[in-house]
C-alpha positions in Angstrom: 45.3 26.2 23.7 46.3 24.9 20.5 44.4 25.5 17.0 43.7 21.5 16.5 41.8 21.2 20.2 39.7 24.6 19.3 38.5 23.0 16.2 37.8 19.8 17.7 35.7 21.6 20.6 33.7 24.1 18.0 33.1 20.8 16.0 32.3 19.1 18.9 29.7 21.7 19.8 28.4 22.0 16.6 27.7 18.0 16.5 25.8 18.3 19.7 23.5 21.4 18.9 22.9 19.7 15.1 22.4 16.1 16.9 19.7 17.7 19.5 18.2 19.5 16.6 17.4 16.5 14.6 16.3 15.0 17.9 13.9 17.3 18.3 12.6 17.8 15.3 12.0 14.0 14.8 10.3 13.8 18.3 7.8 16.6 17.1 7.4 14.8 13.6 6.9 11.5 14.4 3.2 11.9 15.4 2.2 14.0 12.9 3.6 11.5 9.9 1.4 9.2 11.9 -1.5 10.9 12.3 -1.1 11.6 8.1 -0.4 7.9 7.4 -3.1 7.1 9.7 -5.6 9.9 7.4 -4.2 8.8 4.4 -5.0 5.1 5.4 -8.6 5.8 5.9 -9.1 7.9 3.1 -7.8 4.8 0.7 -10.4 2.7 2.5 -13.5 4.5 1.1 -11.4 4.9 -2.2 -11.4 1.3 -2.7 -15.0 0.1 -1.3 -17.2 3.0 -2.6 -20.4 1.7 -0.3 -18.1 1.6 2.9 -19.5 4.2 5.5 -17.4 2.4 8.7 -14.7 0.2 9.1 -12.6 -1.6 11.8 -9.4 -3.2 11.8 -8.9 -7.4 11.8 -7.0 -8.2 14.9 -4.6 -11.1 15.1 -3.0 -10.7 11.5 0.3 -10.7 11.0 -0.6 -7.7 8.4 -2.9 -4.8 8.5 -6.7 -5.7 7.2 -10.0 -3.7 7.6 -13.3 -5.3 7.2 -15.9 -2.2 5.9 -19.3 -1.9 6.4 -22.4 0.2 4.7 -24.7 2.7 6.7 -27.0 0.1 8.1 -23.8 -2.1 9.3 -23.4 -4.6 6.9 -20.5 -6.3 5.8 -19.4 -4.9 2.5 -16.3 -6.2 1.9 -12.6 -6.0 2.6 -9.7 -3.2 2.5 -6.3 -4.6 2.1 -3.3 -2.3 2.7 -0.6 -4.0 1.3 3.1 -3.8 0.2 6.3 -5.0 -1.6 8.6 -4.4 -3.9 9.1 -2.3 -7.4 11.6 -1.5 -9.5 12.9 1.5 -7.5 11.9 0.3 -4.1 8.9 -0.2 -2.0 5.2 0.2 -3.3 2.5 -0.1 -0.7 -1.7 -0.1 -2.2 -4.7 -0.6 -0.8 -7.3 -2.9 -2.4 -11.2 -3.4 -2.2 -12.2 -7.2 -2.2 -15.5 -8.6 -1.8 -16.8 -10.4 0.9 -15.5 -14.0 -0.3 -12.3 -12.1 -1.5 -12.9 -13.5 -5.0 -13.3 -10.4 -6.7 -11.4 -7.0 -6.6 -13.4 -3.7 -6.0 -10.7 -1.4 -6.7 -7.1 -0.7 -6.1 -5.2 2.7 -4.9 -1.4 3.0 -4.8 -0.7 4.8 -1.9 3.2 5.0 -1.8 5.7 4.6 -4.3 9.1 5.7 -5.7 9.1 4.6 -9.4 10.6 5.8 -12.1 9.0 9.0 -13.1 6.9 8.9 -16.5 7.1 5.2 -16.6 6.5 3.5 -13.6 4.7 6.3 -11.9 1.8 5.0 -14.6 0.8 2.6 -12.4 -0.9 5.9 -10.7 -3.1 6.7 -13.8 -6.3 5.7 -14.6 -5.8 3.7 -17.8 -3.7 0.8 -15.3 -5.7 1.2 -12.3 -8.8 0.6 -13.8 -8.1 -2.7 -14.9 -8.2 -3.6 -11.5 -12.0 -3.0 -10.9 -14.1 -5.8 -10.5 -11.1 -8.3 -11.7 -11.6 -11.8 -10.8 -9.2 -12.6 -7.5 -10.3 -16.8 -7.0 -7.4 -17.8 -8.9 -4.1 -15.4 -8.5 -3.9 -12.4 -11.2 -1.6 -12.7 -14.3 0.0 -10.1 -16.5 -0.2 -9.8 -20.3 2.4 -7.6 -21.9 1.7 -6.5 -25.7 -1.9 -7.7 -26.1 -5.3 -6.8 -24.4 -6.4 -9.3 -21.7 -8.1 -12.4 -22.4 -9.1 -13.6 -18.9 -11.2 -12.2 -16.2 -8.1 -12.4 -14.0 -5.6 -10.9 -16.3 -4.5 -7.3 -16.4 -2.2 -5.7 -19.3 1.3 -4.3 -18.2 2.7 -1.0 -18.9 4.7 -0.8 -21.5 8.0 0.2 -20.4 7.3 -0.5 -16.6 6.5 -4.1 -16.6 8.2 -4.4 -13.7 6.4 -1.9 -11.8 3.3 -3.7 -13.3 4.4 -6.9 -12.4 5.0 -5.8 -9.4 1.4 -4.4 -8.5 0.0 -7.8 -9.1 3.0 -9.9 -7.0 2.0 -7.3 -4.1 -2.0 -8.3 -4.9 -1.6 -12.0 -5.1 0.7 -11.9 -1.7 -1.9 -10.0 0.1 -5.3 -11.6 -1.2 -3.7 -15.2 -0.1 -2.3 -14.0 3.1 -6.1 -12.8 3.9 -7.5 -15.8 2.5 -5.3 -18.0 4.4 -6.2 -15.8 7.5 -9.6 -15.9 7.4 -10.4 -19.5 6.4 -8.0 -20.0 9.9 -10.5 -18.0 11.6 -13.5 -19.9 10.2 -12.0 -22.8 11.4 -12.3 -22.1 15.3 
């Protein structure tokens, strides 16, 4: 057996072992990852809806959304996980909305890969607090370099305008989709 054949057999064996190992690890990790994502989503539902004690998923939507209820099973609003493109990649967030979808209760970023030190400021309180009790009856707007003057405006992060605009666009798209779906459901 010549040297080339020995190398091909050795590399083939290494490839089979490595591929099998990767497949095993993937099969082992996939359910754990799904369980962690479900737990993170549940945690975020209660973060953006502080009055909530229970929730139920809204079926027949092309995206994920939840109705939330207080301890008396009274409907208190919606929790809407939604995602879109940021500066570096996907941003996934959870938005708590009032029962009429006209006010944002709170917003929480679930997943992002924005620029450290700039875009990651979307995770910090000064930025996130702007969304508390924000009017969402019309699309949310953003301003740069000056404080918000309307009840549906937030101030963009200096140096991370694209990330700020992305958050606003994701929220606007999610709310618009939920409003259309809920209005369509009321017509039935």
